[in-house]
Steps between C-alpha positions, in 0.01 A plus 500: 500500500796340320417363157726354226378663185583440136511850358584401140585169329872435474738207446727583790270584793599871467136611514406292807493720817411472860277796570277656762136455382158546651333187622260352249123536550306169528289448187177303469557130576843567623683449832750741639806316636795611707780327330745316725681315216492484117687259275678563174387301192648476155200679346580793728830537321359454157227773570775757568603443136149466341583138417228312695155406351335750734629848425405760760530860391765681706515638756396194699591348836679171440435172673281194437456346844505582872401398847381737770207597724157631394441868566165549337251259325137488395280309741413222245867465375576215740781705663508738804749744633790316676476184284833356383479447117718408203443546132534785255413666172680584176671800658515691827668258744830693556354760727415543862122495422335327211128477387434152369188345352351274766502201254877528491555441868496195724526456877862460609525183706616557862817281451606699188711821540428815308822448294396132421140617414639756260720250328233242456205627300612550137760229497282225653195610314705458177627166611166366614311623191756347271574162674164425667226682323619474141706185513329298768811416699485167681719337759774298349530689173837626375517883479788698352511854631721751318618832654506326834693767674239772432194568700250322263731206423561439874129528576439232235767280650354540853136451392575191287695341782221583746250326269707181473659543156863407418677820403800582300604858572699674213707815517728665246762577774695206637605688813130515604437127497611430859270789636205377302551138618517624864172700479243241381692182458393423143568150363777647278657827409648560154655774304273588201771550237566306185345154448362451850239261365744212561520584871120519526469163329757347739339643815148378397617158368406602148148607594564878445267753658128519522521879547762747407464840659688767298543869598824525295419433133761517229752215483351355822155469329656339192669226703194462726293379202733190514441454878118465498353154520223386265170673588693732728473877525755772448390817679613837348526735803737778367805594307769606747767385258393785268419280198147386418536148367319350206419128453435296194145359548613146397695475832194516735298293242751209489564517868136540587554787752323827562648850514313688772514884520478636860387842606396446858373854570290517184366146563376611839346814357307308226393222729459671834353190685808301396717786611346504839526108522871524413566781757319298775699189415834694532387655824417158644831348391684795657292476822579137534869560448521287179634793293733792597655753257882532468616852579845603382511834696281755674584858425360838606321661208774778497729224373265406210784537241696225655213263469428588139852476397545160676203375295649640178834338558330165589686463835187415702381166636153593613306814537599861592268660757480874566382653822352846435567755770827351614 
């Protein structure tokens, strides 16, 4: 089978190779899946460099999430051969066949394509865990979402709108604003550069935001501390800007807001019952058509480099989906 393998860690993708590999054997508690689609996430890129929190030892097959059909499963797993599934694991999705722990899979709704299913899991799990599970998102609240052209940011915009929130989508690239506005029709789209707090204040009639969702960090985080309303929450999702920000503790003290750290995968592992509830909620929202992931492009796995480089150069609006075997 084809498998995208990280042979060694490198800063330039030079040690990432599409190879012929034997199909994996299904381990205890795992489900063997024929992969129809697998989506690219920022952690996939970071893991090729050894810069992500989870550091698998090379060689390893890249890829966090997938959608496909069950080939083999244990009788008590809840899955059977032929079932359409979505989900994933820390690695192994960028291959024609993958063996995934059953707890990492969900049924793929009939109205959701394999490409959409592959693009949904990690992004929407992150968005739901941060906005709903940790911040208690309610209809009518103001939510500022940074990185709103990326998979996670767009998922947060989509989910927040579906739950009745008022959403400001923020991107660092002005040319992307029109595309973001057309995807999920947020209440406003802004460019997150400089002193964007004044724009946020004007849009919200001075109320500022109940929740700020920040996968960017750096200067964006610094200015976001000025955009949170009293008793609001600023969710730290990641640091795609490259700089890990620091905050003087008098700022959240005076403004009475909370800084919330978000690791959705680790949250689900530590609290498996909550993880299953979150997964079920996302599946129900997708099945009812209330949420749908934005896909920038679908590529054969043989064109993996194009997808990785598009992510590196920040030209994407939505997810890259690979189709193994094509």
